[in-house]
C-alpha positions in Angstrom: 41.1 10.5 -31.9 43.1 9.8 -34.9 46.1 11.6 -33.7 45.5 9.6 -30.5 46.1 6.6 -32.2 49.0 7.3 -34.1 50.8 8.9 -31.1 50.4 5.6 -28.9 53.0 2.8 -28.4 50.6 0.2 -28.1 46.6 0.1 -29.1 44.7 -2.4 -27.2 41.3 -3.4 -28.7 38.5 -6.7 -27.9 39.0 -9.2 -30.9 41.5 -10.2 -33.5 39.0 -8.7 -36.2 38.8 -5.2 -34.7 42.7 -5.0 -34.7 42.8 -5.8 -38.6 39.9 -3.1 -38.7 41.8 -0.2 -36.9 45.4 -1.1 -38.9 43.1 -0.5 -42.5 41.2 2.3 -41.1 44.1 4.3 -39.8 47.1 3.2 -41.7 49.3 1.7 -39.7 50.9 -1.0 -38.5 49.1 -3.9 -36.9 51.7 -5.2 -34.9 51.4 -2.2 -32.7 48.1 -3.3 -32.4 47.0 -5.7 -29.4 44.1 -7.7 -28.8 42.5 -8.5 -24.8 39.0 -10.5 -25.5 36.0 -9.8 -23.5 34.8 -12.4 -21.6 31.8 -13.5 -19.5 30.6 -14.0 -15.7 29.6 -17.8 -16.5 28.4 -17.4 -12.4 26.7 -14.6 -12.8 24.3 -16.2 -15.9 24.1 -19.9 -14.7 20.5 -21.4 -14.4 22.2 -23.4 -10.7 21.6 -20.0 -9.5 18.1 -18.9 -10.6 15.9 -20.4 -8.0 12.0 -20.9 -9.7 10.8 -18.0 -7.9 13.2 -16.0 -9.3 12.3 -16.6 -13.2 8.8 -16.0 -12.3 9.4 -13.1 -10.7 11.0 -11.4 -14.1 8.5 -12.8 -15.8 5.8 -11.1 -14.6 8.0 -7.9 -13.8 7.8 -8.0 -18.3 4.8 -9.5 -18.5 7.4 -12.2 -20.3 5.8 -15.7 -22.8 6.1 -18.9 -21.9 8.2 -19.4 -25.6 9.9 -16.3 -26.9 12.8 -15.2 -29.2 15.0 -12.8 -27.4 17.4 -9.6 -29.0 18.9 -7.8 -26.1 20.8 -4.8 -26.3 21.3 -2.0 -28.0 18.8 -1.1 -31.5 21.4 1.0 -32.7 21.3 1.3 -36.6 24.2 -1.3 -37.1 22.1 -3.9 -34.4 19.8 -5.1 -37.4 16.9 -5.4 -35.7 14.7 -3.9 -38.8 15.3 -7.4 -40.6 15.0 -9.3 -37.6 11.3 -8.4 -37.8 11.1 -8.9 -41.3 12.3 -12.0 -40.5 10.4 -13.4 -37.6 7.6 -12.3 -39.9 8.8 -14.5 -42.5 8.2 -17.2 -40.2 5.4 -19.5 -40.8 2.3 -18.7 -39.0 2.6 -21.2 -35.8 5.3 -20.7 -35.3 5.0 -16.9 -34.8 1.8 -17.9 -32.7 4.0 -20.2 -30.5 7.2 -18.0 -29.9 6.8 -14.2 -29.0 9.8 -11.5 -30.2 11.1 -9.1 -27.2 13.1 -6.9 -27.7 14.4 -4.8 -25.2 15.4 -1.2 -25.7 13.3 -0.4 -28.2 12.5 3.3 -30.9 9.6 4.3 -32.4 11.5 3.4 -35.7 11.6 -0.4 -34.3 8.0 0.1 -33.7 6.9 1.3 -37.0 9.2 -1.4 -39.0 7.1 -3.4 -36.6 3.6 -2.5 -37.3 4.6 -2.1 -41.5 4.9 -6.6 -41.1 2.0 -6.9 -39.2 4.0 -8.3 -36.1 3.2 -6.1 -33.6 1.2 -7.7 -31.5 3.6 -10.5 -31.9 7.0 -8.0 -30.3 7.6 -7.5 -26.6 9.0 -4.0 -25.6 10.9 -4.2 -22.9 13.5 -1.0 -21.4 16.8 -0.9 -19.9 17.0 -4.0 -17.5 19.1 -4.0 -15.0 22.0 -6.1 -14.2 20.4 -8.1 -11.4 17.4 -9.2 -14.2 19.6 -9.7 -16.7 19.9 -13.3 -16.1 16.3 -14.4 -16.2 16.1 -12.8 -19.9 18.2 -14.9 -21.2 17.1 -17.9 -19.2 13.8 -18.0 -20.0 14.1 -17.1 -23.9 14.1 -20.1 -26.4 16.3 -18.5 -28.7 18.8 -15.3 -28.8 18.8 -13.8 -32.0 22.3 -11.5 -32.6 21.7 -10.1 -36.5 24.3 -7.2 -36.2 26.1 -6.2 -39.2 29.5 -5.3 -37.4 30.6 -6.0 -34.1 34.0 -5.6 -32.3 32.8 -7.8 -29.7 29.4 -8.7 -28.7 29.1 -9.6 -24.7 25.6 -10.5 -25.2 26.2 -13.4 -27.3 28.4 -14.9 -24.7 25.7 -13.7 -21.7 23.1 -15.9 -23.4 25.8 -19.0 -23.8 26.5 -19.1 -20.7 22.9 -18.8 -19.8 22.1 -21.8 -21.5 20.0 -20.6 -24.3 20.9 -21.9 -27.9 22.0 -18.8 -30.2 22.3 -17.5 -33.9 24.2 -14.9 -35.0 25.0 -13.0 -38.2 28.6 -14.2 -39.9 30.4 -11.0 -40.2 33.3 -9.2 -38.1 33.9 -10.4 -34.9 31.0 -12.9 -34.6 32.7 -16.1 -36.3 35.9 -15.3 -34.0 34.3 -15.2 -30.7 31.1 -17.4 -31.3 34.0 -20.6 -33.0 31.6 -23.8 -34.1 29.1 -23.0 -31.1 26.0 -20.8 -33.6 24.0 -20.8 -36.5 25.1 -18.1 -38.4 23.2 -16.1 -41.3 24.2 -13.4 -43.9 23.0 -10.2 -41.9 21.6 -8.7 -45.0 19.7 -12.3 -46.5 16.2 -11.8 -44.5 15.0 -15.0 -45.5 18.6 -17.2 -44.5 17.7 -15.4 -40.9 14.4 -16.5 -41.2 15.4 -19.7 -42.1 18.3 -19.9 -39.3 15.2 -19.2 -36.5 12.9 -21.8 -37.3 15.6 -24.3 -37.4 16.4 -23.8 -33.5 12.7 -23.6 -32.6 11.5 -26.9 -34.7 14.9 -29.4 -34.2 15.6 -30.4 -30.7 18.8 -32.0 -31.1 20.2 -28.9 -33.2 18.8 -27.1 -30.1 20.8 -28.8 -27.5 23.7 -29.3 -30.0 23.7 -25.4 -29.4 23.3 -25.7 -25.8 26.1 -27.6 -25.2 28.1 -25.9 -27.9 27.4 -22.1 -25.9 29.1 -23.4 -22.5 31.7 -24.7 -24.4 32.4 -22.0 -25.9 32.5 -19.5 -23.6 35.1 -21.6 -21.6 37.8 -19.9 -24.0 37.0 -16.3 -22.6 38.2 -15.6 -19.1 38.6 -12.1 -17.7 41.3 -13.0 -15.4 42.8 -14.5 -18.4 42.2 -11.0 -19.6 43.5 -9.3 -17.1 46.6 -10.9 -16.8 47.4 -10.4 -21.2 46.7 -6.5 -20.8 48.6 -6.1 -17.4 51.9 -8.0 -19.8 51.2 -6.0 -22.3 51.6 -2.8 -20.0 54.5 -3.9 -17.8 56.1 -4.7 -21.8 56.2 -1.2 -22.1 58.9 -0.7 -19.4 
């Protein structure tokens, strides 16, 4: 991989954070690296497309409760799910009674962490979610939590915002670049801070409404068409 990067005329990545990170890692000139943002198909996740029958079917299919906090996608080490579980366990008991935690693609370490923190009965695990079910999983959530230590971009952040869900996120790597002022941030190493971010969003309706509105505005910054055009321009500039 190093030889390919060093011999390349141009390197293209998905964020300015990743651009700088690649330049630092390979000790190369950052001007040789371009970034083209990922995006989200907002129409795919629009609530206007989701009928009550569709949402009822999703809730029944996955055994989803009336209210839940969602973490979507991988449970890889960098996703920091153990800290999320510990932060959830620190919520006041009345909030844990009201809001479950839904985690997709779990593993045995995640299940063990839940048991050690006394919240196994409040966590719902789902396996791989097919594309047609993803909008419903997001839209039924009360809050989307993204506790990763490191991300090159983080498409689920935009998917959640396109679904009209308030988002809390780590304040590291690419997340501030992708989310701007549209989310509540926390230090991914600070369990209490993460828990407080959850508590604020679950109990402050005005804040929730603001985050939803800011999320809809934020996703307008990202477009697959614009990204394709930029990538095309980068390629044609080489000839």
